[in-house]
N, CA, C and O of each residue as an XYZ file, in Angstrom:
904
protein
N      -6.716      6.712    -24.025
C      -6.074      7.766    -23.218
C      -4.642      7.355    -22.891
O      -4.393      6.217    -22.493
N      -3.716      8.271    -23.056
C      -2.307      7.957    -22.768
C      -2.084      7.879    -21.261
O      -2.929      8.298    -20.470
N      -0.928      7.334    -20.880
C      -0.569      7.259    -19.463
C      -0.555      8.659    -18.853
O      -1.089      8.872    -17.764
N       0.048      9.598    -19.548
C       0.131     10.970    -19.036
C      -1.258     11.581    -18.851
O      -1.528     12.243    -17.849
N      -2.129     11.350    -19.826
C      -3.495     11.889    -19.719
C      -4.244     11.240    -18.560
O      -4.977     11.913    -17.835
N      -4.060      9.938    -18.387
C      -4.706      9.237    -17.276
C      -4.240      9.793    -15.934
O      -5.045     10.029    -15.033
N      -2.919     10.001    -15.813
C      -2.356     10.545    -14.572
C      -2.956     11.920    -14.282
O      -3.394     12.187    -13.163
N      -2.973     12.777    -15.276
C      -3.470     14.142    -15.059
C      -4.940     14.138    -14.665
O      -5.355     14.889    -13.782
N      -5.724     13.293    -15.322
C      -7.147     13.198    -15.009
C      -7.374     12.669    -13.595
O      -8.197     13.202    -12.850
N      -6.644     11.623    -13.232
C      -6.798     11.023    -11.905
C      -6.290     11.939    -10.803
O      -6.881     12.011     -9.725
N      -5.189     12.642    -11.075
C      -4.657     13.565    -10.074
C      -5.660     14.683     -9.792
O      -5.810     15.126     -8.653
N      -6.336     15.126    -10.835
C      -7.355     16.157    -10.648
C      -8.495     15.587     -9.796
O      -8.980     16.240     -8.872
N      -8.909     14.372    -10.118
C     -10.020     13.732     -9.404
C      -9.692     13.470     -7.933
O     -10.496     13.762     -7.047
N      -8.497     12.915     -7.681
C      -8.142     12.540     -6.310
C      -7.548     13.699     -5.523
O      -7.722     13.781     -4.307
N      -6.848     14.593     -6.212
C      -6.214     15.716     -5.524
C      -7.210     16.657     -4.885
O      -6.949     17.227     -3.826
N      -8.345     16.817     -5.527
C      -9.369     17.724     -5.004
C      -9.955     17.233     -3.684
O     -10.501     18.024     -2.915
N      -9.846     15.932     -3.417
C     -10.400     15.383     -2.177
C      -9.293     14.818     -1.271
O      -9.565     14.035     -0.360
N      -8.053     15.224     -1.535
C      -6.909     14.831     -0.708
C      -6.740     13.315     -0.584
O      -6.498     12.787      0.502
N      -6.871     12.638     -1.709
C      -6.616     11.197     -1.756
C      -5.323     10.977     -2.542
O      -5.191     11.440     -3.675
N      -4.369     10.266     -1.930
C      -3.085     10.009     -2.592
C      -3.258      8.947     -3.673
O      -3.994      7.976     -3.501
N      -2.572      9.149     -4.777
C      -2.654      8.242     -5.923
C      -1.371      7.424     -6.017
O      -0.292      7.961     -6.269
N      -1.507      6.111     -5.811
C      -0.366      5.197     -5.944
C      -0.493      4.479     -7.280
O      -1.456      3.749     -7.514
N       0.482      4.690     -8.151
C       0.476      4.045     -9.467
C       1.045      2.636     -9.333
O       2.228      2.459     -9.045
N       0.190      1.640     -9.543
C       0.620      0.245     -9.416
C       1.219     -0.190    -10.749
O       0.518     -0.364    -11.746
N       2.534     -0.359    -10.731
C       3.281     -0.500    -11.986
C       3.812     -1.902    -12.221
O       4.710     -2.095    -13.041
N       3.270     -2.884    -11.512
C       3.740     -4.276    -11.691
C       3.564     -4.708    -13.135
O       2.554     -4.404    -13.771
N       4.542     -5.407    -13.634
C       4.638     -5.958    -15.001
C       4.825     -4.892    -16.077
O       4.981     -5.228    -17.251
N       4.812     -3.631    -15.705
C       4.954     -2.564    -16.703
C       6.430     -2.219    -16.904
O       7.206     -2.238    -15.948
N       6.824     -1.905    -18.141
C       8.228     -1.556    -18.389
C       8.578     -0.197    -17.791
O       7.707      0.639    -17.550
N       9.862      0.000    -17.560
C      10.332      1.250    -16.955
C       9.916      2.469    -17.772
O       9.688      3.544    -17.216
N       9.817      2.304    -19.097
C       9.427      3.425    -19.960
C       8.026      3.929    -19.616
O       7.766      5.131    -19.673
N       7.126      3.014    -19.259
C       5.773      3.420    -18.864
C       5.795      4.204    -17.559
O       5.081      5.194    -17.403
N       6.622      3.749    -16.628
C       6.744      4.458    -15.352
C       7.346      5.836    -15.565
O       6.948      6.805    -14.918
N       8.310      5.917    -16.480
C       8.932      7.208    -16.772
C       7.900      8.187    -17.341
O       7.919      9.376    -17.022
N       7.002      7.673    -18.185
C       5.961      8.532    -18.745
C       5.044      9.064    -17.637
O       4.673     10.237    -17.633
N       4.689      8.185    -16.705
C       3.865      8.616    -15.565
C       4.629      9.616    -14.697
O       4.066     10.604    -14.224
N       5.911      9.345    -14.498
C       6.765     10.263    -13.722
C       6.809     11.640    -14.381
O       6.690     12.664    -13.708
N       6.979     11.652    -15.680
C       7.063     12.919    -16.413
C       5.751     13.707    -16.339
O       5.733     14.925    -16.515
N       4.652     12.985    -16.076
C       3.343     13.639    -15.925
C       3.093     14.069    -14.477
O       2.012     14.553    -14.140
N       4.107     13.884    -13.629
C       4.007     14.365    -12.251
C       3.807     13.300    -11.191
O       3.725     13.627    -10.007
N       3.725     12.022    -11.585
C       3.504     10.957    -10.611
C       4.797     10.624     -9.863
O       5.853     10.483    -10.479
N       4.713     10.497     -8.534
C       5.901     10.155     -7.744
C       5.717      8.906     -6.890
O       6.705      8.309     -6.464
N       4.484      8.498     -6.631
C       4.245      7.303     -5.817
C       3.993      6.105     -6.719
O       3.060      6.109     -7.522
N       4.822      5.086     -6.585
C       4.682      3.879     -7.400
C       4.648      2.644     -6.500
O       5.403      2.546     -5.533
N       3.758      1.702     -6.835
C       3.616      0.482     -6.057
C       3.976     -0.745     -6.866
O       3.539     -0.902     -8.006
N       4.770     -1.608     -6.274
C       5.165     -2.857     -6.912
C       4.771     -4.042     -6.033
O       4.701     -3.930     -4.809
N       4.518     -5.174     -6.680
C       4.123     -6.382     -5.954
C       5.298     -7.252     -5.539
O       5.231     -7.957     -4.533
N       6.383     -7.201     -6.322
C       7.509     -8.079     -6.017
C       8.783     -7.276     -5.790
O       9.002     -6.217     -6.379
N       9.605     -7.820     -4.917
C      10.875     -7.168     -4.574
C      11.789     -7.093     -5.790
O      12.394     -6.054     -6.052
N      11.889     -8.191     -6.532
C      12.811     -8.236     -7.672
C      12.479     -7.145     -8.693
O      13.364     -6.428     -9.159
N      11.200     -7.031     -9.032
C      10.795     -6.045    -10.027
C      11.031     -4.631     -9.524
O      11.454     -3.753    -10.276
N      10.750     -4.421     -8.236
C      10.964     -3.086     -7.664
C      12.440     -2.695     -7.706
O      12.781     -1.579     -8.099
N      13.299     -3.604     -7.306
C      14.743     -3.305     -7.269
C      15.257     -2.975     -8.669
O      16.022     -2.028     -8.848
N      14.832     -3.759     -9.658
C      15.272     -3.516    -11.044
C      14.831     -2.131    -11.529
O      15.612     -1.409    -12.147
N      13.592     -1.770    -11.250
C      13.079     -0.476    -11.713
C      13.682      0.683    -10.927
O      13.949      1.750    -11.480
N      13.891      0.464     -9.638
C      14.471      1.530     -8.809
C      15.843      1.935     -9.319
O      16.228      3.102     -9.243
N      16.575      0.961     -9.839
C      17.921      1.251    -10.352
C      17.870      2.065    -11.652
O      18.806      2.800    -11.965
N      16.766      1.929    -12.409
C      16.671      2.571    -13.726
C      16.006      3.949    -13.703
O      16.195      4.750    -14.619
N      15.236      4.218    -12.662
C      14.346      5.386    -12.677
C      14.802      6.478    -11.709
O      15.669      6.235    -10.869
N      14.222      7.690    -11.820
C      14.651      8.807    -10.968
C      14.589      8.473     -9.483
O      13.721      7.730     -9.025
N      15.534      9.045     -8.750
C      15.708      8.665     -7.348
C      14.740      9.360     -6.398
O      14.739      9.059     -5.204
N      13.916     10.283     -6.894
C      12.933     10.899     -5.991
C      11.588     10.187     -6.033
O      10.613     10.663     -5.452
N      11.530      9.049     -6.717
C      10.312      8.230     -6.695
C      10.151      7.636     -5.295
O      11.124      7.209     -4.674
N       8.915      7.615     -4.814
C       8.596      6.965     -3.540
C       8.018      5.583     -3.853
O       6.933      5.456     -4.420
N       8.768      4.566     -3.471
C       8.386      3.189     -3.789
C       7.598      2.566     -2.639
O       8.005      2.632     -1.479
N       6.455      1.957     -2.987
C       5.621      1.257     -2.011
C       5.552     -0.213     -2.406
O       5.241     -0.542     -3.550
N       5.844     -1.096     -1.452
C       5.694     -2.528     -1.698
C       4.277     -2.904     -1.270
O       3.912     -2.736     -0.107
N       3.474     -3.414     -2.214
C       2.074     -3.713     -1.898
C       1.756     -5.204     -1.958
O       0.671     -5.622     -1.554
N       2.686     -6.001     -2.456
C       2.463     -7.444     -2.535
C       2.949     -8.148     -1.280
O       3.593     -7.543     -0.423
N       2.638     -9.422     -1.183
C       3.071    -10.220     -0.031
C       4.598    -10.223      0.025
O       5.263    -10.497     -0.974
N       5.145     -9.917      1.202
C       6.596     -9.769      1.360
C       7.139    -10.887      2.240
O       6.687    -11.088      3.367
N       8.128    -11.614      1.698
C       8.803    -12.642      2.492
C       9.921    -11.991      3.299
O      10.621    -11.102      2.815
N      10.073    -12.449      4.531
C      11.058    -11.842      5.439
C      12.466    -11.824      4.854
O      13.213    -10.865      5.051
N      12.829    -12.890      4.129
C      14.205    -12.987      3.621
C      14.496    -12.025      2.471
O      15.631    -11.957      1.998
N      13.469    -11.267      2.009
C      13.698    -10.330      0.914
C      13.697     -8.870      1.364
O      13.925     -7.968      0.558
N      13.444     -8.643      2.634
C      13.376     -7.266      3.152
C      14.693     -6.529      2.915
O      14.696     -5.339      2.600
N      15.806     -7.239      3.066
C      17.124     -6.597      2.980
C      17.362     -5.906      1.638
O      18.119     -4.938      1.566
N      16.722     -6.398      0.580
C      16.969     -5.836     -0.749
C      16.309     -4.468     -0.955
O      16.782     -3.661     -1.755
N      15.224     -4.215     -0.234
C      14.507     -2.941     -0.424
C      14.704     -1.974      0.739
O      14.352     -0.799      0.639
N      15.265     -2.467      1.839
C      15.405     -1.629      3.040
C      16.169     -0.316      2.809
O      15.849      0.681      3.455
N      17.172     -0.277      1.907
C      17.906      0.984      1.737
C      17.078      2.118      1.136
O      17.402      3.287      1.346
N      16.007      1.795      0.387
C      15.336      2.876     -0.350
C      13.813      2.900     -0.233
O      13.195      3.901     -0.595
N      13.196      1.838      0.258
C      11.728      1.760      0.259
C      11.104      2.922      1.031
O      11.604      3.313      2.086
N      10.012      3.471      0.501
C       9.307      4.544      1.209
C       8.257      3.990      2.160
O       8.090      4.491      3.272
N       7.545      2.949      1.717
C       6.512      2.362      2.571
C       6.281      0.904      2.193
O       6.258      0.553      1.013
N       6.111      0.062      3.206
C       5.718     -1.329      3.012
C       4.268     -1.439      3.467
O       3.968     -1.303      4.653
N       3.363     -1.689      2.502
C       1.934     -1.662      2.808
C       1.387     -3.014      3.240
O       0.239     -3.105      3.675
N       2.185     -4.056      3.126
C       1.660     -5.421      3.270
C       2.219     -6.142      4.499
O       2.529     -7.332      4.433
N       2.347     -5.431      5.612
C       2.845     -6.065      6.835
C       1.719     -6.893      7.450
O       0.668     -6.362      7.807
N       1.955     -8.212      7.569
C       0.884     -9.087      8.047
C       1.309    -10.039      9.157
O       0.536    -10.910      9.557
N       2.555     -9.878      9.668
C       2.999    -10.672     10.818
C       3.987     -9.863     11.652
O       4.633     -8.937     11.161
N       4.084    -10.237     12.918
C       5.089     -9.616     13.787
C       6.499     -9.973     13.308
O       7.406     -9.141     13.357
N       6.677    -11.204     12.848
C       7.990    -11.638     12.358
C       8.480    -10.716     11.235
O       9.645    -10.319     11.208
N       7.574    -10.384     10.313
C       7.944     -9.503      9.201
C       8.284     -8.110      9.712
O       9.244     -7.496      9.246
N       7.514     -7.614     10.652
C       7.762     -6.285     11.209
C       9.131     -6.237     11.889
O       9.855     -5.248     11.772
N       9.476     -7.302     12.595
C      10.789     -7.366     13.262
C      11.926     -7.392     12.243
O      12.976     -6.786     12.454
N      11.705     -8.094     11.146
C      12.727     -8.162     10.094
C      12.906     -6.793      9.426
O      14.030     -6.377      9.148
N      11.802     -6.104      9.172
C      11.880     -4.752      8.594
C      12.632     -3.835      9.547
O      13.475     -3.047      9.119
N      12.330     -3.935     10.833
C      12.998     -3.107     11.835
C      14.503     -3.368     11.849
O      15.306     -2.440     11.942
N      14.868     -4.642     11.754
C      16.292     -5.022     11.781
C      17.052     -4.399     10.617
O      18.137     -3.847     10.799
N      16.476     -4.490      9.421
C      17.176     -3.969      8.245
C      17.076     -2.440      8.157
O      17.958     -1.795      7.589
N      16.031     -1.873      8.702
C      15.940     -0.405      8.783
C      17.050      0.125      9.688
O      17.690      1.132      9.386
N      17.263     -0.567     10.790
C      18.318     -0.157     11.728
C      19.688     -0.252     11.067
O      20.521      0.640     11.227
N      19.921     -1.331     10.328
C      21.203     -1.494      9.623
C      21.449     -0.353      8.646
O      22.586      0.073      8.445
N      20.367      0.139      8.039
C      20.469      1.220      7.056
C      20.276      2.611      7.676
O      20.181      3.620      6.976
N      20.221      2.625      9.037
C      20.051      3.889      9.776
C      18.812      4.652      9.283
O      18.859      5.857      9.034
N      17.712      3.915      9.154
C      16.453      4.494      8.670
C      15.306      4.111      9.597
O      15.415      3.187     10.403
N      14.219      4.834      9.464
C      12.928      4.409     10.002
C      12.035      4.148      8.788
O      11.830      5.036      7.961
N      11.511      2.939      8.686
C      10.708      2.571      7.517
C       9.224      2.632      7.864
O       8.774      2.043      8.847
N       8.481      3.353      7.043
C       7.034      3.460      7.218
C       6.349      2.180      6.760
O       6.710      1.598      5.738
N       5.349      1.749      7.539
C       4.631      0.508      7.241
C       3.129      0.707      7.423
O       2.686      1.550      8.203
N       2.361     -0.085      6.685
C       0.935     -0.227      6.930
C       0.676     -1.664      7.356
O       1.294     -2.591      6.832
N      -0.225     -1.851      8.295
C      -0.667     -3.197      8.627
C      -1.725     -3.611      7.610
O      -2.722     -2.914      7.424
N      -1.506     -4.736      6.961
C      -2.507     -5.233      6.019
C      -3.559     -6.014      6.797
O      -3.246     -6.981      7.492
N      -4.811     -5.578      6.669
C      -5.914     -6.189      7.402
C      -6.742     -7.047      6.453
O      -7.079     -6.628      5.346
N      -7.060     -8.245      6.906
C      -7.826     -9.196      6.093
C      -9.300     -8.837      6.173
O      -9.924     -9.000      7.221
N      -9.859     -8.349      5.074
C     -11.277     -7.962      5.071
C     -12.091     -8.722      4.031
O     -13.320     -8.652      4.044
N     -11.433     -9.440      3.138
C     -12.125    -10.079      2.008
C     -12.707    -11.433      2.389
O     -12.250    -12.091      3.324
N     -13.706    -11.820      1.653
C     -14.310    -13.137      1.815
C     -13.630    -14.106      0.849
O     -14.285    -14.775      0.050
N     -12.295    -14.165      0.943
C     -11.503    -15.010      0.045
C     -10.304    -15.567      0.809
O      -9.595    -14.820      1.483
N     -10.083    -16.842      0.708
C      -8.990    -17.466      1.455
C      -7.623    -17.143      0.862
O      -6.601    -17.329      1.523
N      -7.595    -16.668     -0.363
C      -6.303    -16.443     -1.021
C      -5.647    -15.127     -0.594
O      -4.468    -14.908     -0.870
N      -6.394    -14.261      0.068
C      -5.846    -12.962      0.462
C      -5.026    -13.089      1.758
O      -5.294    -13.948      2.598
N      -4.031    -12.219      1.893
C      -3.222    -12.171      3.112
C      -3.770    -11.075      4.034
O      -4.617    -10.274      3.637
N      -3.270    -11.059      5.262
C      -3.627     -9.965      6.158
C      -3.866    -10.427      7.583
O      -4.113    -11.605      7.842
N      -3.788     -9.481      8.491
C      -4.080     -9.719      9.898
C      -5.585     -9.620     10.128
O      -6.260     -8.784      9.528
N      -6.099    -10.474     10.996
C      -7.467    -10.290     11.455
C      -7.528     -9.077     12.373
O      -6.493     -8.611     12.849
N      -8.718     -8.563     12.625
C      -8.845     -7.392     13.508
C      -8.230     -7.680     14.882
O      -7.484     -6.859     15.415
N      -8.544     -8.839     15.445
C      -8.020     -9.193     16.770
C      -6.499     -9.325     16.745
O      -5.814     -8.916     17.682
N      -5.978     -9.906     15.657
C      -4.519    -10.081     15.554
C      -3.802     -8.737     15.481
O      -2.732     -8.573     16.066
N      -4.381     -7.782     14.771
C      -3.763     -6.452     14.668
C      -3.714     -5.771     16.039
O      -2.707     -5.163     16.405
N      -4.792     -5.878     16.777
C      -4.828     -5.280     18.128
C      -3.795     -5.954     19.022
O      -3.069     -5.290     19.761
N      -3.739     -7.273     18.946
C      -2.769     -8.033     19.755
C      -1.343     -7.601     19.419
O      -0.510     -7.432     20.310
N      -1.073     -7.427     18.134
C       0.266     -6.995     17.708
C       0.611     -5.633     18.306
O       1.697     -5.448     18.855
N      -0.311     -4.687     18.198
C      -0.041     -3.325     18.673
C       0.070     -3.239     20.194
O       0.691     -2.320     20.727
N      -0.528     -4.193     20.877
C      -0.452     -4.213     22.350
C       0.815     -4.902     22.849
O       1.163     -4.777     24.023
N       1.501     -5.620     21.979
C       2.593     -6.500     22.412
C       3.865     -5.733     22.767
O       4.130     -4.650     22.246
N       4.635     -6.328     23.665
C       5.941     -5.768     24.034
C       6.909     -5.842     22.857
O       7.780     -4.986     22.708
N       6.753     -6.866     22.025
C       7.624     -6.994     20.850
C       7.466     -5.782     19.930
O       8.446     -5.264     19.394
N       6.238     -5.343     19.757
C       5.994     -4.176     18.891
C       6.593     -2.911     19.500
O       7.266     -2.149     18.806
N       6.359     -2.688     20.766
C       6.854     -1.442     21.388
C       8.382     -1.390     21.419
O       8.963     -0.316     21.575
N       9.033     -2.544     21.270
C      10.502     -2.574     21.265
C      11.086     -2.134     19.922
O      12.286     -1.878     19.823
N      10.249     -2.046     18.896
C      10.744     -1.722     17.555
C      10.879     -0.213     17.380
O       9.890      0.516     17.461
N      12.085      0.248     17.142
C      12.340      1.695     17.053
C      12.605      2.181     15.632
O      12.685      3.387     15.397
N      12.739      1.266     14.690
C      13.090      1.672     13.326
C      11.977      1.414     12.311
O      12.208      1.415     11.102
N      10.775      1.195     12.823
C       9.595      1.152     11.948
C       8.584      2.148     12.492
O       8.585      2.482     13.676
N       7.715      2.618     11.588
C       6.638      3.521     11.997
C       5.355      3.054     11.324
O       5.272      3.026     10.097
N       4.361      2.691     12.115
C       3.072      2.284     11.559
C       2.309      3.545     11.155
O       1.943      4.368     11.994
N       2.082      3.672      9.855
C       1.433      4.866      9.309
C      -0.074      4.686      9.098
O      -0.794      5.658      8.868
N      -0.547      3.431      9.178
C      -1.968      3.218      8.947
C      -2.253      1.780      8.575
O      -1.521      0.863      8.949
N      -3.347      1.597      7.820
C      -3.818      0.265      7.462
C      -4.035      0.150      5.957
O      -4.269      1.144      5.269
N      -3.952     -1.088      5.459
C      -4.239     -1.377      4.060
C      -5.181     -2.570      4.012
O      -5.082     -3.492      4.821
N      -6.095     -2.536      3.052
C      -6.990     -3.672      2.886
C      -7.367     -3.885      1.431
O      -7.402     -2.944      0.638
N      -7.648     -5.142      1.091
C      -8.075     -5.515     -0.255
C      -9.456     -6.153     -0.139
O      -9.636     -7.139      0.577
N     -10.424     -5.584     -0.845
C     -11.790     -6.102     -0.768
C     -11.938     -7.367     -1.599
O     -11.086     -7.697     -2.424
N     -13.030     -8.057     -1.362
C     -13.363     -9.255     -2.132
C     -13.516     -8.900     -3.616
O     -14.054     -7.850     -3.965
N     -13.040     -9.781     -4.458
C     -13.205     -9.610     -5.908
C     -14.614    -10.066     -6.284
O     -14.848    -11.238     -6.579
N     -15.536     -9.120     -6.267
C     -16.948     -9.449     -6.482
C     -17.634     -8.329     -7.252
O     -17.157     -7.194     -7.273
N     -18.742     -8.652     -7.875
C     -19.537     -7.631     -8.559
C     -20.491     -6.918     -7.605
O     -21.187     -5.985     -8.004
N     -20.527     -7.351     -6.357
C     -21.455     -6.766     -5.382
C     -20.883     -5.488     -4.772
O     -19.998     -5.539     -3.917
N     -21.396     -4.347     -5.219
C     -20.956     -3.072     -4.648
C     -21.235     -3.024     -3.151
O     -20.449     -2.468     -2.384
N     -22.348     -3.603     -2.742
C     -22.714     -3.575     -1.322
C     -21.675     -4.305     -0.478
O     -21.281     -3.819      0.583
N     -21.232     -5.469     -0.945
C     -20.241     -6.219     -0.174
C     -18.927     -5.447     -0.087
O     -18.307     -5.389      0.975
N     -18.504     -4.857     -1.199
C     -17.261     -4.082     -1.209
C     -17.377     -2.882     -0.266
O     -16.471     -2.616      0.524
N     -18.489     -2.168     -0.355
C     -18.704     -1.015      0.536
C     -18.676     -1.437      2.002
O     -18.070     -0.766      2.838
N     -19.336     -2.554      2.306
C     -19.378     -3.036      3.693
C     -17.978     -3.362      4.203
O     -17.633     -3.036      5.339
N     -17.174     -4.008      3.358
C     -15.815     -4.378      3.772
C     -14.961     -3.135      4.003
O     -14.200     -3.070      4.969
N     -15.088     -2.158      3.123
C     -14.314     -0.925      3.297
C     -14.815     -0.102      4.484
O     -14.023      0.504      5.206
N     -16.125     -0.087      4.679
C     -16.695      0.624      5.833
C     -16.154      0.024      7.130
O     -15.800      0.745      8.064
N     -16.096     -1.304      7.171
C     -15.603     -2.003      8.351
C     -14.137     -1.644      8.621
O     -13.742     -1.426      9.766
N     -13.349     -1.588      7.559
C     -11.937     -1.259      7.728
C     -11.756      0.196      8.161
O     -10.906      0.485      9.003
N     -12.540      1.112      7.599
C     -12.459      2.524      8.013
C     -12.842      2.670      9.487
O     -12.207      3.425     10.223
N     -13.867      1.957      9.909
C     -14.287      2.001     11.315
C     -13.170      1.474     12.210
O     -12.894      2.035     13.270
N     -12.529      0.388     11.769
C     -11.414     -0.191     12.538
C     -10.239      0.782     12.578
O      -9.616      0.961     13.624
N      -9.934      1.408     11.445
C      -8.853      2.405     11.370
C      -9.088      3.510     12.405
O      -8.177      3.878     13.146
N     -10.305      4.030     12.449
C     -10.621      5.108     13.399
C     -10.441      4.639     14.837
O      -9.943      5.380     15.684
N     -10.850      3.403     15.103
C     -10.701      2.863     16.453
C      -9.246      2.662     16.839
O      -8.850      2.971     17.963
N      -8.449      2.146     15.912
C      -7.015      1.942     16.167
C      -6.322      3.280     16.411
O      -5.462      3.392     17.284
N      -6.696      4.278     15.645
C      -6.087      5.610     15.811
C      -6.347      6.141     17.216
O      -5.435      6.637     17.876
N      -7.571      6.038     17.660
C      -7.932      6.535     18.992
C      -7.244      5.716     20.087
O      -6.766      6.271     21.076
N      -7.199      4.410     19.907
C      -6.679      3.525     20.953
C      -5.159      3.523     21.064
O      -4.616      3.435     22.165
N      -4.461      3.621     19.911
C      -3.012      3.422     19.931
C      -2.200      4.616     19.428
O      -1.019      4.733     19.754
N      -2.808      5.497     18.647
C      -2.018      6.555     17.991
C      -2.630      7.945     18.191
O      -2.460      8.835     17.357
N      -3.336      8.116     19.292
C      -4.056      9.367     19.510
C      -3.137     10.581     19.451
O      -3.528     11.642     18.964
N      -1.917     10.420     19.948
C      -0.986     11.556     20.021
C      -0.017     11.603     18.846
O       0.910     12.413     18.832
N      -0.231     10.736     17.865
C       0.709     10.663     16.738
C       0.011     11.036     15.434
O      -0.814     10.281     14.920
N       0.349     12.198     14.915
C      -0.247     12.649     13.655
C       0.170     11.772     12.485
O      -0.466     11.802     11.432
N       1.238     10.987     12.659
C       1.771     10.190     11.549
C       0.880      9.003     11.191
O       1.034      8.434     10.110
N      -0.045      8.615     12.065
C      -0.968      7.520     11.738
C      -2.099      8.126     10.916
O      -3.117      8.559     11.455
N      -1.899      8.147      9.594
C      -2.769      8.979      8.757
C      -3.155      8.344      7.424
O      -3.788      8.998      6.595
N      -2.783      7.075      7.200
C      -2.959      6.489      5.868
C      -3.894      5.289      5.901
O      -3.660      4.318      6.620
N      -4.954      5.376      5.110
C      -5.860      4.253      4.930
C      -5.873      3.919      3.447
O      -6.523      4.589      2.645
N      -5.132      2.857      3.099
C      -4.943      2.468      1.700
C      -6.003      1.435      1.320
O      -5.885      0.254      1.648
N      -7.028      1.895      0.629
C      -8.117      1.021      0.176
C      -8.502      1.429     -1.237
O      -8.566      2.615     -1.559
N      -8.755      0.434     -2.071
C      -9.288      0.723     -3.395
C      -8.287      0.506     -4.509
O      -7.152      0.978     -4.458
N      -8.748     -0.236     -5.538
C      -7.953     -0.490     -6.729
C      -8.761     -0.023     -7.944
O      -9.825      0.577     -7.790
N      -8.265     -0.294     -9.126
C      -8.910      0.244    -10.325
C     -10.393     -0.115    -10.405
O     -11.202      0.696    -10.855
N     -10.752     -1.313     -9.978
C     -12.141     -1.767    -10.123
C     -13.091     -1.163     -9.101
O     -14.300     -1.126     -9.329
N     -12.556     -0.681     -7.960
C     -13.464     -0.275     -6.879
C     -13.020      0.985     -6.133
O     -13.515      1.258     -5.039
N     -12.092      1.756     -6.710
C     -11.518      2.862     -5.944
C     -12.538      3.946     -5.589
O     -12.407      4.613     -4.563
N     -13.553      4.120     -6.439
C     -14.564      5.148     -6.131
C     -15.388      4.735     -4.911
O     -15.744      5.576     -4.085
N     -15.686      3.456     -4.801
C     -16.391      2.956     -3.617
C     -15.514      3.118     -2.375
O     -15.997      3.483     -1.304
N     -14.218      2.841     -2.537
C     -13.287      2.961     -1.409
C     -13.195      4.402     -0.918
O     -13.194      4.659      0.286
N     -13.118      5.332     -1.856
C     -13.046      6.756     -1.476
C     -14.317      7.166     -0.737
O     -14.260      7.898      0.251
N     -15.461      6.691     -1.221
C     -16.744      6.969     -0.540
C     -16.706      6.514      0.914
O     -17.298      7.149      1.787
N     -16.006      5.411      1.166
C     -15.965      4.845      2.515
C     -14.806      5.376      3.360
O     -14.619      4.934      4.494
N     -14.029      6.317      2.824
C     -13.019      6.971      3.652
C     -11.570      6.702      3.309
O     -10.675      7.116      4.045
N     -11.320      6.009      2.193
C      -9.929      5.786      1.785
C      -9.239      7.114      1.484
O      -9.848      8.024      0.921
N      -7.955      7.221      1.863
C      -7.195      8.413      1.458
C      -5.946      8.043      0.662
O      -5.065      8.874      0.445
N      -5.885      6.769      0.226
C      -4.860      6.355     -0.740
C      -5.442      5.230     -1.591
O      -5.927      4.230     -1.063
N      -5.391      5.400     -2.910
C      -5.893      4.368     -3.811
C      -4.744      3.828     -4.653
O      -3.818      4.555     -5.012
N      -4.826      2.527     -4.962
C      -3.752      1.823     -5.657
C      -4.250      1.473     -7.062
O      -4.993      0.507     -7.232
N      -3.852      2.239     -8.051
C      -4.427      2.090     -9.390
C      -3.386      1.629    -10.410
O      -2.332      2.244    -10.571
N      -3.709      0.532    -11.092
C      -2.826     -0.002    -12.122
C      -3.402      0.176    -13.509
O      -2.941      1.027    -14.269
N      -4.415     -0.625    -13.851
C      -4.957     -0.598    -15.211
C      -5.601      0.744    -15.549
O      -5.620      1.134    -16.717
N      -6.125      1.455    -14.561
C      -6.721      2.770    -14.815
C      -5.680      3.752    -15.346
O      -6.008      4.683    -16.083
N      -4.429      3.535    -14.966
C      -3.328      4.403    -15.413
C      -2.627      3.819    -16.632
O      -2.444      4.498    -17.643
N      -2.241      2.561    -16.524
C      -1.346      1.964    -17.520
C      -2.063      1.123    -18.583
O      -1.436      0.655    -19.533
N      -3.369      0.935    -18.419
C      -4.083      0.040    -19.331
C      -4.063     -1.379    -18.786
O      -3.289     -1.697    -17.883
N      -4.922     -2.231    -19.340
C      -5.037     -3.598    -18.862
C      -3.770     -4.389    -19.169
O      -3.105     -4.197    -20.187
N      -3.474     -5.291    -18.230
C      -2.348     -6.200    -18.463
C      -2.748     -7.218    -19.526
O      -3.908     -7.620    -19.620
N      -1.783     -7.616    -20.305
C      -2.062     -8.642    -21.334
C      -2.431     -9.951    -20.638
O      -1.777    -10.366    -19.681
N      -3.471    -10.582    -21.128
C      -3.886    -11.867    -20.559
C      -2.937    -12.965    -21.034
O      -2.551    -13.023    -22.202
N      -2.576    -13.827    -20.094
C      -1.703    -14.955    -20.461
C      -2.504    -15.960    -21.280
O      -3.645    -16.283    -20.949
N      -1.897    -16.442    -22.336
C      -2.591    -17.471    -23.129
C      -2.537    -18.798    -22.401
O      -1.538    -19.132    -21.764
N      -3.611    -19.542    -22.499
C      -3.705    -20.808    -21.771
C      -3.029    -21.912    -22.579
O      -2.995    -23.063    -22.144
């Protein structure tokens, strides 16, 4: 199936249930992204700042770029002028840095708090208690150039559907609680980014309204030779 055919098929599948489709385009050439764009795709996710900046310069300017990989504070300045959403906010320090560069660019930058839900030490993210502490803090309320739009989570890389479902269920429950506790009067807290190519159907079942799909759209990445 071509990239365009994959996009059209997935848009039909996710559009009918109001789930946003984020095309994860890391390691893919700009020509592949252009093909997806020509098929109607506008949301693209990149893991690294360098790759995002290079592609942003080459591709149409109405693309909405989402940073989904771990973000170092010293690299925020490179994406602050154009980024649509940073999905991987996992510290107050990073949030303050995003706010600083958003202010310099006279923007408000949308962010998701990345929540640690996986049974893997290699994953990043805030614990449930840490996220609550952040949202309760005076440091957070002082930030005027960021907007928390929701939460993002990455499930454990496992063959156990039950474990993946449980992790996503837990995050959806936490999302609902955070919305009631901190964003009851704000319609903008509306994004729960869960699910990748291997598990997006399970994520949607558990309440995800944004899925991050790479290989399902662009095909598998070439394996590095050992």
